[in-house]
C-alpha positions in Angstrom: -13.0 -18.6 3.6 -13.2 -15.0 4.9 -10.6 -12.2 5.1 -10.3 -9.5 7.7 -10.8 -6.1 6.0 -10.5 -2.7 7.9 -11.6 -0.4 5.1 -13.3 -0.4 1.7 -12.5 2.6 -0.5 -14.8 3.1 -3.5 -14.0 5.5 -6.4 -10.3 5.2 -5.7 -8.1 6.7 -8.4 -4.7 6.3 -6.7 -4.4 2.6 -6.4 -4.0 1.6 -10.1 -5.5 2.6 -13.4 -9.0 3.9 -13.7 -11.7 4.0 -11.0 -11.2 1.2 -8.5 -12.5 -0.3 -5.3 -9.6 -0.8 -2.8 -9.9 -3.3 0.0 -7.6 -2.8 2.9 -6.7 -6.1 4.5 -5.8 -6.1 8.2 -2.4 -7.1 9.5 1.2 -5.9 8.7 4.6 -7.4 9.5 6.2 -3.9 9.3 6.1 -1.1 11.8 7.0 1.9 9.7 7.4 5.1 11.7 5.2 7.1 9.2 2.4 4.5 8.7 -0.9 6.3 8.0 -3.0 3.2 8.6 -2.2 2.2 12.2 -5.6 0.5 12.4 -4.3 -2.0 9.8 -1.3 -3.2 11.8 -2.9 -5.8 14.1 -4.1 -9.0 12.6 -7.1 -9.1 14.9 -10.5 -7.2 14.8 -10.4 -4.1 17.1 -13.0 -1.9 18.6 -12.0 1.7 19.6 -14.0 3.5 22.2 -14.5 7.2 21.4 -15.9 9.9 23.6 -18.0 12.5 21.8 -19.2 15.6 23.5 -22.4 17.4 22.7 -22.7 20.4 25.0 -22.2 19.2 28.5 -23.1 15.6 27.6 -20.7 12.8 26.7 -21.6 9.9 24.4 -19.6 6.7 23.9 -19.2 5.6 20.3 -17.6 2.3 19.4 -15.7 2.4 16.1 -15.0 -0.9 14.4 -11.6 -1.7 12.9 -11.9 -4.9 11.0 -14.8 -7.0 9.6 -14.8 -10.3 7.9 -15.7 -10.5 4.2 -16.0 -13.5 1.9 -14.9 -13.5 -1.7 -18.6 -13.3 -2.6 -19.0 -10.2 -0.4 -16.1 -8.6 -2.3 -17.7 -9.5 -5.7 -21.1 -8.1 -4.5 -19.4 -4.8 -3.7 -17.7 -4.7 -7.1 -20.9 -5.5 -8.9 -22.5 -2.3 -7.5 -19.6 -0.3 -8.9 -19.2 -2.2 -12.1 -20.3 0.6 -14.5 -17.7 3.0 -13.1 -15.0 0.4 -13.1 -15.8 -0.6 -16.7 -16.2 2.8 -18.2 -12.9 4.0 -16.6 -11.0 0.8 -17.4 -10.4 0.4 -13.6 -10.6 -2.6 -11.4 -10.0 -3.9 -7.9 -7.0 -3.4 -5.6 -6.0 -5.2 -2.5 -4.0 -3.2 0.0 -3.3 -3.1 3.7 -1.7 -3.6 6.0 0.0 -6.3 4.1 -2.5 -8.3 2.0 -0.2 -11.3 1.6 -0.5 -12.0 5.3 -4.0 -13.3 4.4 -2.6 -15.3 1.5 -5.4 -17.9 1.1 -8.2 -15.4 1.2 -6.2 -13.1 -1.1 -5.6 -15.9 -3.7 -9.2 -17.1 -3.6 -10.5 -13.6 -4.0 -8.1 -12.5 -6.8 -9.0 -15.7 -8.7 -12.7 -14.9 -8.3 -12.2 -11.3 -9.5 -10.3 -12.5 -12.5 -13.0 -15.0 -13.4 -15.5 -12.1 -13.4 -13.2 -10.1 -15.7 -11.9 -7.5 -13.3 -8.4 -6.0 -13.6 -6.6 -6.9 -10.3 -3.9 -5.1 -8.4 -2.0 -5.9 -5.2 -0.4 -3.1 -3.2 2.4 -4.8 -1.2 5.3 -4.0 1.1 7.1 -6.9 -0.6 7.7 -8.5 2.8 6.3 -12.1 2.5 7.6 -15.5 1.6 8.4 -15.9 -2.2 5.9 -18.8 -2.4 3.1 -16.5 -1.5 3.9 -14.2 -4.4 4.1 -17.2 -6.7 0.6 -18.2 -5.6 -1.0 -14.9 -6.6 1.0 -13.9 -9.6 -1.3 -15.8 -12.1 -4.3 -13.8 -10.8 -2.7 -10.4 -10.4 -2.4 -7.9 -13.3 -0.5 -5.2 -11.5 1.7 -5.0 -8.4 2.1 -1.8 -6.5 5.4 -2.4 -4.8 6.9 -0.3 -2.0 10.7 0.4 -2.1 11.4 2.3 1.1 15.2 2.4 1.5 18.2 0.8 -0.2 20.2 0.5 3.0 19.3 -2.5 5.1 20.4 -1.1 8.5 18.2 2.0 8.0 15.3 -0.1 6.7 15.4 -2.3 9.8 15.6 0.8 12.1 12.6 2.6 10.6 10.4 -0.3 9.5 11.3 -3.2 11.8 12.3 -5.6 9.0 15.2 -6.2 6.6 14.9 -5.1 3.0 16.6 -8.2 1.6 13.5 -10.3 1.2 11.7 -7.3 -0.3 14.4 -6.8 -2.9 14.4 -10.5 -3.8 10.6 -10.5 -4.2 10.8 -7.4 -6.3 13.1 -9.2 -8.7 10.7 -12.2 -8.6 7.8 -10.1 -9.9 10.0 -8.4 -12.5 11.0 -11.9 -13.8 7.4 -12.9 -13.9 6.8 -10.2 -16.5 3.7 -8.9 -14.6 3.2 -5.1 -14.6 4.7 -3.4 -11.6 4.6 0.2 -10.3 7.2 1.2 -7.7 6.0 3.3 -4.8 8.6 5.3 -2.9 7.4 7.0 0.2 9.4 10.3 0.5 10.2 10.6 4.2 12.4 13.5 5.3 15.4 12.4 7.4 14.9 8.8 6.3 15.4 8.5 2.5 15.4 12.0 1.0 19.2 12.6 1.4 21.5 12.6 -1.6 23.1 9.2 -0.9 19.8 7.4 -0.4 18.3 9.0 -3.5 21.2 8.2 -5.7 21.3 4.6 -4.5 17.5 4.3 -5.1 18.0 5.6 -8.6 20.9 3.2 -9.3 18.8 0.3 -8.0 15.9 1.2 -10.3 18.1 1.7 -13.4 19.7 -1.8 -12.7 16.2 -3.3 -12.3 14.6 -1.7 -15.3 12.5 -3.8 -17.6 9.5 -3.0 -19.8 7.0 -4.2 -17.2 8.3 -1.6 -14.7 5.7 0.9 -15.6 5.9 3.8 -13.2 7.6 5.3 -10.2 5.1 6.8 -7.7 6.6 9.3 -5.2 4.4 9.4 -2.1 5.1 12.5 0.0 5.0 12.0 3.8 1.9 13.4 5.4 0.3 13.5 8.8 -3.2 12.5 7.7 -3.0 9.4 10.0 -2.1 11.4 13.2 -5.7 11.4 14.5 -5.8 7.6 14.1 -2.8 7.2 16.4 -4.6 9.2 19.0 -7.7 7.0 18.7 -5.7 3.9 19.1 -3.5 5.4 21.8 -0.3 4.6 19.8 2.7 6.9 20.2 3.4 8.9 17.1 7.2 9.0 16.3 7.1 11.6 13.5 6.1 14.7 15.4 9.3 16.6 14.5 9.2 15.8 10.8 7.8 18.3 8.2 5.9 17.3 5.1 8.0 17.8 1.9 7.1 20.9 -0.1 5.6 20.7 -3.6 8.8 22.2 -4.9 10.8 19.5 -3.3 8.5 16.8 -4.8 8.9 18.3 -8.2 12.7 18.2 -7.8 12.5 14.5 -7.0 10.2 13.9 -9.9 12.7 15.4 -12.3 15.5 13.4 -10.5 13.8 10.0 -11.0 12.7 10.9 -14.5 16.3 10.6 -15.5 15.9 6.8 -15.2 13.6 6.9 -18.3 10.8 5.5 -16.2 7.5 7.4 -16.0 7.3 9.3 -12.7 4.2 10.5 -10.8 3.8 12.4 -7.6 1.2 10.5 -5.5 -0.3 7.1 -6.0 
């Protein structure tokens, strides 16, 4: 069985403990306005035609977005980075897109990685059927779980899906006693107002267990803007400014009041 992967990031230090290799699986059921990986939205391989100019001449370059990998291919890549992973107590992370859209490949590859002794992490939007999480829980050491907004109406407007299934799956993972790190994207005009922040804090306080290890605050950025241009996708966040470092430190202090460790960034 093969999975469709659009990016492989070596020496990653923001997707779980230690130095990791992160595999970005293609396909996502959400359509977040601020998504910085638009090349990961489609479940199909894509080729983007780019025009590069050198002097008066133009050259056509084809950029590939999505290649098929087997579990053995993944293990081969990890083997090349094994010394860095081992020395830093790192591992492998599966991100996206939404990796649970490719559940059979994900399960098979997580199981293979665990057999080889790698620490495994899954970075998820939480939007998948509960039975899919149940399939991978035995082979996943850490979940990086997005909580975007406590209000269902706003969640639907800005991501395209309800948050009810996401919240239910969050509780499912907490009940499994697997380690979990909450990731909150800090998006101005979406979830950084007082009411939303207070509701998020109350939700985390109510959810707190020992396996909820950390809150990661991810400041909105425009790094993905050039990708939208490549893929000719309209960008809906042009009028939104990135939160300042001062604002992010305020939010770090605010969420630290939960008693949960808080970090700015992944």
